[in-house]
C-alpha positions in Angstrom: 0.1 -0.1 0.0 1.4 3.4 -0.9 0.4 5.7 2.2 0.5 9.5 1.4 0.3 11.9 4.3 -1.8 15.0 3.7 -1.0 16.5 7.1 -0.2 15.5 10.7 -3.6 14.1 11.2 -4.6 12.7 7.7 -3.1 10.0 5.5 -4.8 8.4 2.3 -4.3 5.5 -0.3 -6.1 3.5 -2.7 -7.9 0.5 -0.8 -5.6 -1.2 1.0 -5.4 -5.3 1.4 -7.2 -6.5 4.7 -3.5 -7.5 5.9 -2.5 -3.7 5.5 -4.6 -2.5 8.5 -2.5 -4.0 11.3 0.5 -1.9 9.9 -1.8 1.1 10.0 -2.5 0.8 13.4 1.0 -0.2 14.4 1.8 3.3 12.6 -0.7 5.3 14.9 -3.9 5.5 13.0 -7.0 5.4 15.0 -9.8 5.6 12.6 -10.1 4.2 9.1 -12.5 6.0 6.6 -13.8 4.1 3.6 -14.8 6.8 0.8 -16.0 4.3 -1.9 -19.4 2.6 -2.1 -19.8 -0.8 -0.8 -19.1 -3.3 -4.0 -18.0 -0.3 -6.2 -16.1 -2.8 -8.2 -16.7 -6.8 -8.4 -13.6 -7.4 -6.2 -14.4 -4.7 -3.7 -14.3 -6.1 0.0 -17.7 -5.6 1.8 -18.2 -3.0 4.6 -18.7 -6.0 7.0 -15.4 -7.6 6.2 -13.6 -4.0 6.2 -15.1 -3.4 9.6 -14.0 -6.7 11.0 -10.5 -6.2 9.7 -10.3 -2.8 11.0 -11.7 -3.5 14.4 -9.5 -6.6 14.8 -6.3 -4.3 14.2 -7.7 -2.0 17.2 -9.0 0.8 14.8 -12.6 2.4 14.3 -14.3 1.9 10.9 -16.3 4.8 9.5 -17.8 4.8 5.9 -18.5 8.0 4.1 -19.2 6.5 0.8 -19.9 8.6 -2.5 -19.2 7.7 -6.2 -16.7 9.9 -8.0 -18.3 13.2 -8.7 -20.9 12.9 -6.4 -19.3 14.4 -3.0 -22.0 16.5 -1.3 -21.7 19.1 1.7 -22.9 16.5 4.0 -20.0 14.3 3.2 -17.4 17.1 3.9 -19.4 18.1 7.3 -19.1 14.6 8.4 -15.5 14.2 7.6 -14.8 17.6 9.3 -16.7 16.5 12.5 -14.6 13.3 12.4 -11.3 15.6 12.1 -12.2 17.8 14.8 -11.8 14.4 17.1 -8.0 14.9 16.9 -7.7 11.4 15.9 -5.2 9.9 13.3 -7.3 8.9 10.3 -6.4 7.1 7.2 -8.8 7.2 4.5 -9.3 5.5 1.4 -11.1 4.8 -1.9 -10.3 3.1 -5.2 -7.4 5.5 -6.2 -7.2 7.7 -3.0 -8.6 11.0 -5.2 -12.1 11.1 -3.4 -10.3 10.8 -0.1 -8.1 13.4 -0.9 -10.8 15.7 -2.3 -12.7 15.2 0.9 -10.2 15.8 3.2 -9.6 19.3 1.4 -13.2 20.2 1.5 -13.5 19.5 5.3 -10.4 21.4 5.8 -11.9 24.3 3.9 -14.8 24.2 6.0 -12.5 24.3 9.1 -11.0 27.3 7.7 -7.7 25.8 6.4 -5.2 27.9 4.4 -6.1 27.0 0.7 -3.0 27.3 -0.6 -1.2 24.9 1.8 -4.0 22.3 0.9 -3.2 22.7 -2.7 0.5 22.0 -1.9 0.0 19.1 0.3 -2.5 17.4 -2.3 -0.2 18.3 -5.2 2.6 16.6 -3.4 0.5 13.6 -2.9 -0.3 13.6 -6.7 -3.7 14.9 -6.5 -5.6 17.8 -7.8 -8.1 19.4 -5.5 -8.8 22.5 -7.7 -12.6 21.5 -8.2 -12.9 21.5 -4.3 -11.1 24.9 -3.9 -13.6 26.5 -6.2 -16.5 24.8 -4.6 -15.6 25.6 -0.8 
């Protein structure tokens, strides 16, 4: 799994193998957020199996699923509330792109510096321009 750090609290990736969750826990991750819809692809692991693997590794599983191009304000607000807990979060989707955009939208809601957000996303290989225009 290629884990990309966006800030001191949040990392993202494409969907990890179930075996990778123990390593995330060892690295201090406390909450794992899935941003893809259940069974998005034929080979996608179901939410029950994800939750079992994540909780077995000592972390909390949260699903904030949405399809590509379908992120809504409620998704950003839910992620912003989660971030306000201060817990270390790892978010994933099929490629990491939705998770990066959700992070940026949530940080915008909390008043983060947009230039810093853009730089962090660019460093991770993602373009959040659409989020910065919207939020």
